N, C-alpha and C positions, 0 to 999 in steps of 0.2 A: 811362382808368381801368380797372384790372383787376377782373375778377369774382372773388369769393371762392366757393369750393366748400363747400357745407354739409356739415358732418361729422356726418351723421345715422347713428345706430345704429353708431357706432364702438365696437368692443369694448374693454374695459379691458385685456385681454391679447390680443395678436395672435399668430397663427401664420402662418408662411411657409415656403416652400422656395426653394432657389436652386440654380443649376447653373453649372458652369464650362465645360460642353460638351466634356469630355475625350473623346478618341477612342482607346480602348484595346481591344486584341484580346480578344474573349470567351474567357475561360480554359477554357470547356467545348467550344465549337465551333471555336475557332481562326479565326473570322471577324472581320473588322474592319468596323465600320459606315462607310458613306460620309459625308463631310461634309454632303451634301445631306440624307440621311436623318436624321442627327443633329440638324440644325436643325429639321427637321419634327417630330421627336419632342420637342424642347424646346418648340416652340409647342403641341404636343398636351398636354404635361404642364401648361403654364400654363393652357390651356383647362380641363383637368380640375380643376386646383386652384381655379380661379375657380368652376366649377360646383359643386364640393364644399363651398365656403364658406370656404376659406382666405383670409387677408387680404393676403398679400404674396407676390410672385414676383420673384426676383432673378436676374440673369445676370452672370457675372464676365468680366473682360478678360484675355486672354493673347495673346501674339504668337509662337506656335510651332506647328509642324505637327501636334502631337498634341492640340491644342485647336482647336475650330471657331469660337469667339466672340472676335473681335478688335474688332468694331464693335458695342459694346453698345447704343447708341441705335437702331441699325438693327434689331437683333433685337427690342428692346423695342417699337419702333414696329409691327413685324409682329404681335407678341403683342397689342398694344393693339387691333388690329382683329379679333382672335379672342376677346377677353374683354370683360367688361362692368363688373365692379366691383373686381377685385383690384388692389391697388397694385403699381406696376411700378418696380423699383429696380435700380441697378447694384450688383454685389456682388463686387468693388468696381471703381470707376473709379481707375486708376493716375494720380493727379493730378500726380505729379512729372514726368511725361513727356508731358503733353498741355496744349494751350492752354486755360486756364480760360474764355476767351471762347467758344471752340468748344464746350466742355462745356456751358456755360450755354445757349447757343443751341440745341444739339441736344436738351437735356432740356426746355427751354421748348417746343420744337416737339412733343416727345413728350407734354408735358402737355396741349397743345391737342388733339392727335390722340386722346388717351385720356380726354378730358373731366375732367382734373384729377387724374390718378392717378400722376404721375411723382414719383420721389424719387431722390436721389443718395447713395450711400455711397462716400465717397472714401477712398483709402488710399495708403500709400507703395508697396505691392506687395511680396509675398514673392518673386516671380520678377523677374529683372532684365533680361530680354531687351529690354525697351522702351527702355532707356537708350541702348545703341549704335544701336538701330534708328532712333531719332528724334534722335540727335545730342546726347545729354546725358551729362554726366560723373557717374560714380558718387560721386565726392568731393563732389558738390553734392546728394546724396540728401536730406538733411534740409532744407537751405535751399530747394531747389526746392519741396518739399511745403509748407513754411510760407508761402512767398510766394504760391504758387498758391492755397492755401486762403484766405488773406486776400483775394486778388483775387476768388475765387468768391463769397465772402460779400458783397463790395461790389457785384458784378454782380447779386446777388439782391435788392439794396436799391434800385438806381438804374437808371433808364432811359437816362440820359446820364452818361458816365463821363469823369473826368479822373484819370489814375493814372500813376504811374511806379514801376518796380521795377528789379531787377537783371537778370533773365533774359529779360524780354519787352520788346518795343518799347512805348513809352508810349502811353497812350490820351488823345486830346485831343478833348474834346467828342464822344466816340464814342457813337453811338446803338446800344444793345444790344437787338437784336430777333431774334425776337419776344419779347414778355413772356408769361409762363405764365398759364394760366387761374387757378391758385391765386394768392393774394396774394404768396406767396413759395414757392419750391420747398423742400420739406423736405430738409435737409442732415444727413447723418450722417458720422462719421469711423469707419472700420474700423481696429481696432487688434489687435495680437497680445498684447503683454505690457508695453508701454511706459507707465510711470507719467507720463512727460512728455507723451505723447499724450493720456492721460486727463485730465490737468490742463488741457491746452490746449482740449480739447473742452468741458470744463465751463466754463472761462472764457468761451469763445465762445457758450455756450448752445445748442449743437447736439447732435444725438443721438450716441450712442456704441454701436457694434456690436463686441462682444468675440468674436473667433474663438478658441474653445477646442476644438482638434481631438483631443486625447487627454490622458490623465492626470486628476488630481483638479482640480475647479474651485476648490477652496478658496484656492489661492495667488492667484487672480485677484480675490478679494474686495477687496483693497486698491485695485484699479483703480476699482471702483464707488464706494468711499468717497472716493478722491481726486477723482473726477469730480464727485460731488455736493457735496463740500466746496468745490471750486473754483468750481462753478456758483453756490452760495449766496454765496460771497465776492464774486462779480462781480455779484450782485443778481438772478440769474435765479430765477424761481419754481420750486419743486420739481416741479410738474406739467409744466413745459416741459423737464425734463431726462430724456430717454428713453434707456433702455438695452436693447439687444438682445443675446441670447446666440446664437451660431451654432456649429454643429458638424456633423460627418458623422453620418448616421443611416440606419436601415432598420427597418421594422416589418413583422411577419408575425403570423399568428394566434397562434402559440405562440413561446415563447422559443427552443426548439430549432430550429424551422423558420427563424427569423430568423438565428440563428447559422450554421446549415448553409448557407443560401442566400447570405448576405452575405460570409462570410469569404473565399471564393476570389476574389471580385471586389475586395474591400478589399486583399487581398494583391497582386493584379495592379496595382491602381492605385498603391499605394505603390512598387512596383518601377518602374512606368512613369515616375513623376515623380521618381525618385531623383536627388538632386543630383550623384551620381557614377555616370554611365551604366556599366552592366555590373556594378555591385555590388548585391548583394541589399539591399533597403531594406524588404522586407516584414516582417511579424511572425509569430512562431510561433503555432500555435493556442492554446497555453497562455497566451502573452502577450495574445493577442486576448481570451481569457476574462477577463483582468484589466481590459483596456481597457473592457469593457462592464459591469463590476460596478456596483452601484447608486451607489457614491460616485465613479465616474469619468464622464467626459463623453460618450464615444461612445454615441450614442443608438440602440442596436440592441437589439431585444427584442420582446416582446409589447406590445399597447397598454397593459396595466396597468403593465408595467415602465417604459415611456416616461412615463406619467403620474407615477409616483413619482419618476422622475429629474428631470422638469421642476419638480415641486413642491419637491423637495429643493434644486434650484438657485435657485428663487424665494426660499426661506428665506435663501439666501446673498446674493443680488443684488437682490431686489425688482425684477426687470426687467419690462419692458413687452412684450417681443416675443421669441419663440423661432423661429429659422429653422434648417432642417437641409438638408443636401445629400444627396439620396437616390440619385442616379443615377451613381455613380462606377464606374470600372473595367470598363465594358462591360456593366453590369447590364441585362438585357433590359427593354424598355419595359413589358411586361405586369406584371413584378414592381414596377417603379417605380410604375405606375398603382395597383396594389393597396395599396402603402405610402401613397400620397397619400390614398386613400379612408379607410384606417384612421386616419391622422393627423387627417383632417377630421371623421370621424364618430364615432370612439371615443375619441380622445385629447383633442382640443380642447374638446369640451363639458364633459368632466369637470374638466379643469384650470381652465377659466374659472369653473366653478361653485365649485370649492374655493377659488380665489383670491378670488372675490367674497364667499364666506362669511367668510373670514378678515378681509377688509377691513371687512365689516359688523360683525363681532364686535369688532374694534379700535375702530371708531367708537362702538359702544354703551358700551364700557368708558370711553372718553374723556368721554362725556356724563354718566356717573354721578358 
């Protein structure tokens, strides 16, 4: 019998950070961090986030030389030993090109090592290098993800499995071990802009993380509406339908400091991950100014600006979690550390208080 982990003092609105472990040359010094140091800094960032009181830390999966994290559960297992309370999630697991049995067993092991803090955000993946690397066909992109997600959900429910699909060998009285400390691993689907994916996540009753990396968040409202409508139709309780909003971000004491410090690294990062090597993919400083406007999603600015931006988005989505990627483009660790502290100590308490006040006000009106 599995133990359940008590959910004591779980905040109504969660804050987290995530990293993809990119390795980009520092635009000011011309130096490139080593993979070893990059991993150590990822662990240090997680430790700092845990100590500062953030709720979630995520690492993403890539299989190319300009990213250091290809084995997400291994990195999260190392982080689990350096932290005490923060939830540990993939951000994301590219479920189309990995065996769901291995995914479940790895994260169940992580759950045991971390005393019940493991989560999985699975996605199709915006980068496609894992398909040829692991011998999958791009033409099966959607079918692979759908089948693997269904299997992962079954693995989360059953200790012994009988199952047959198209892309994986059948399971015949297969024992799926170990089992996690939590009754079930929390599962989320990471999506970009697909209404089909939002509908599927709602129907399945699992969490949905929407990646909004630039532009206005308003066009993504329909995803939240589709998700909740599909979840309700499938019989899932509203409180079980969790939405996270994820974006790039950076926080400094003043707006001007944040813009000046972050822009060169943001520009470098966009060029480094350009889908067309050798072509400029960065944004001009004037365009960058529009990206960080109050009604756009890029979470760059002073603590008060980030508070206002998250509260504005909460009016649109009613989401339960905000996660931001702070460490892109070779940004030095000391700046990342300062941004983490500001997010935890100056942004999170105010946002939580304002959201709680609005909920309390709505409840009072409903009782009258």
